[in-house]
DOKEFI-202763 format. One line per field, with one value per residue (C-alpha): residue number from 1; x, y, z. Coordinates in nm, 3 decimals. Example, Ala and Ser with C-alpha at 12.3 -4.5 7.8 and 13.67 -1.06 7.14 Angstrom:
2
pos = [1  2]
c1 = [1.230  1.367]
c2 = [-0.450  -0.106]
c3 = [0.780  0.714]
//
This chain:
171
pos = [1  2  3  4  5  6  7  8  9  10  11  12  13  14  15  16  17  18  19  20  21  22  23  24  25  26  27  28  29  30  31  32  33  34  35  36  37  38  39  40  41  42  43  44  45  46  47  48  49  50  51  52  53  54  55  56  57  58  59  60  61  62  63  64  65  66  67  68  69  70  71  72  73  74  75  76  77  78  79  80  81  82  83  84  85  86  87  88  89  90  91  92  93  94  95  96  97  98  99  100  101  102  103  104  105  106  107  108  109  110  111  112  113  114  115  116  117  118  119  120  121  122  123  124  125  126  127  128  129  130  131  132  133  134  135  136  137  138  139  140  141  142  143  144  145  146  147  148  149  150  151  152  153  154  155  156  157  158  159  160  161  162  163  164  165  166  167  168  169  170  171]
c1 = [-14.286  -14.289  -14.024  -14.200  -13.999  -14.275  -14.308  -14.236  -13.994  -13.820  -13.611  -13.217  -13.166  -12.897  -13.139  -13.055  -13.279  -13.245  -13.229  -12.978  -12.837  -12.984  -13.017  -13.369  -13.330  -13.541  -13.783  -14.098  -14.291  -14.193  -14.036  -13.672  -13.620  -13.295  -13.483  -13.853  -13.864  -14.157  -14.040  -14.140  -13.903  -14.015  -13.829  -13.513  -13.557  -13.320  -13.555  -13.645  -13.819  -13.486  -13.302  -12.922  -12.903  -12.724  -12.609  -12.457  -12.424  -12.267  -12.379  -12.353  -12.141  -12.310  -12.097  -12.134  -12.218  -12.504  -12.638  -12.642  -12.832  -13.077  -13.152  -13.214  -13.497  -13.640  -13.539  -13.489  -13.190  -12.980  -12.640  -12.656  -12.365  -12.308  -12.359  -11.995  -12.016  -12.325  -12.203  -11.868  -11.982  -11.891  -11.573  -11.510  -11.290  -11.601  -11.820  -11.626  -11.783  -12.140  -12.384  -12.666  -13.030  -13.335  -13.727  -13.852  -14.109  -13.833  -13.588  -13.577  -13.610  -13.299  -13.100  -13.203  -13.094  -12.776  -12.708  -12.763  -12.534  -12.266  -12.271  -12.313  -12.630  -12.914  -13.092  -13.493  -13.586  -13.591  -13.940  -14.007  -13.835  -14.051  -14.126  -14.504  -14.588  -14.491  -14.737  -14.869  -14.889  -15.220  -15.112  -14.877  -14.922  -14.537  -14.461  -14.259  -14.101  -14.291  -14.064  -14.113  -14.356  -14.377  -14.339  -13.981  -14.133  -14.390  -14.346  -14.698  -14.752  -14.891  -15.260  -15.131  -14.882  -15.170  -15.382  -15.089  -15.064  -15.426  -15.431  -15.123  -15.295  -15.484  -15.860]
c2 = [3.023  2.696  2.591  2.500  2.295  2.253  2.647  2.775  2.929  2.608  2.679  2.661  2.319  2.179  1.982  1.849  1.681  1.282  1.252  1.501  1.669  2.011  2.244  2.275  2.595  2.886  2.705  2.826  2.475  2.118  2.040  2.029  2.278  2.056  1.737  1.822  1.560  1.644  1.605  1.608  1.742  1.455  1.196  1.377  1.245  0.912  0.633  0.568  0.759  0.938  0.958  1.046  1.427  1.497  1.842  1.960  1.582  1.446  1.287  1.514  1.417  1.479  1.792  1.991  2.257  2.096  1.948  2.297  2.431  2.195  2.188  2.550  2.513  2.221  1.960  1.608  1.452  1.103  0.962  0.724  0.452  0.219  -0.155  -0.243  0.017  -0.138  -0.469  -0.416  -0.123  0.227  0.407  0.780  0.757  0.614  0.861  1.137  0.962  0.946  1.081  1.294  1.174  1.391  1.285  1.268  1.560  1.794  1.683  2.002  2.246  2.091  2.107  2.458  2.551  2.376  2.508  2.896  2.810  2.691  2.999  3.246  3.362  3.501  3.214  3.244  3.351  3.026  2.902  3.022  2.796  2.849  2.542  2.409  2.142  1.766  1.608  1.230  1.138  1.069  0.790  0.599  0.730  0.815  1.098  1.407  1.726  2.044  2.174  1.880  1.962  1.586  1.262  1.121  0.785  0.796  1.137  1.234  1.616  1.751  1.887  2.234  2.165  2.038  2.333  2.567  2.406  2.422  2.809  2.847  2.684  2.837  2.778]
c3 = [10.567  10.408  10.116  9.809  9.583  9.330  9.283  8.928  8.823  8.962  9.265  9.245  9.409  9.170  8.989  8.659  8.374  8.412  8.038  7.894  8.229  8.134  8.471  8.592  8.789  8.660  8.437  8.421  8.363  8.420  8.071  7.991  7.705  7.597  7.555  7.578  7.874  8.154  8.483  8.846  9.130  9.348  9.127  9.203  9.574  9.652  9.787  10.134  10.398  10.521  10.192  10.200  10.075  9.751  9.681  9.357  9.264  9.566  9.894  10.184  10.453  10.799  10.973  11.286  11.072  10.896  11.194  11.352  11.060  11.022  11.405  11.387  11.113  11.296  11.028  11.168  11.058  11.107  10.990  10.738  10.711  10.465  10.496  10.563  10.877  11.026  11.006  11.187  11.412  11.377  11.484  11.504  11.178  11.020  11.167  10.953  10.648  10.755  10.495  10.611  10.556  10.603  10.619  10.269  10.310  10.419  10.169  9.917  10.226  10.362  10.013  10.008  10.320  10.290  9.963  10.059  10.356  10.138  9.888  10.173  10.074  10.308  10.498  10.569  10.913  11.134  11.304  11.628  11.894  12.160  12.312  12.372  12.611  12.520  12.302  12.216  11.856  11.764  11.476  11.727  12.053  12.115  12.345  12.174  12.277  12.259  12.002  11.758  11.490  11.394  11.572  11.598  11.570  11.275  11.135  11.176  11.236  11.552  11.545  11.568  11.278  11.048  11.152  11.052  10.732  10.669  10.730  10.489  10.206  9.961  9.982]
//
């Protein structure tokens, strides 16, 4: 099952209208009923290829629990630090304050999983973790482990993942 942040009614992702702050969860059309502003959920993703995850208005700190959850659902992630930490090198004390960053295309899926886990809600079934053979990316030529659906280097999907996405899309 692929998570769709653009589905209507709007899924509960903690999103709020950028004009008036009205909660967008549950709306049946992409227009704020409070101020009338049209919205696109993608406008709520922070800038960058690996944006820092924001949940309930706060940047998410990379914790072992969050890392384990994302690993189970095969969502790539990385730790993001501020400019001072990068300039002076990282220490264990600073590691405790690293922010969680995920690929732009998996941002809302990560938010949904983290939100459900924090509320104790049931999680969807994780993907099949059987590992296929290692594969070479058609875009950049990088070798990737068999359990990766997208290239770790450039983010391109495997041929199998593209075929699976094509099967899931309505004709």
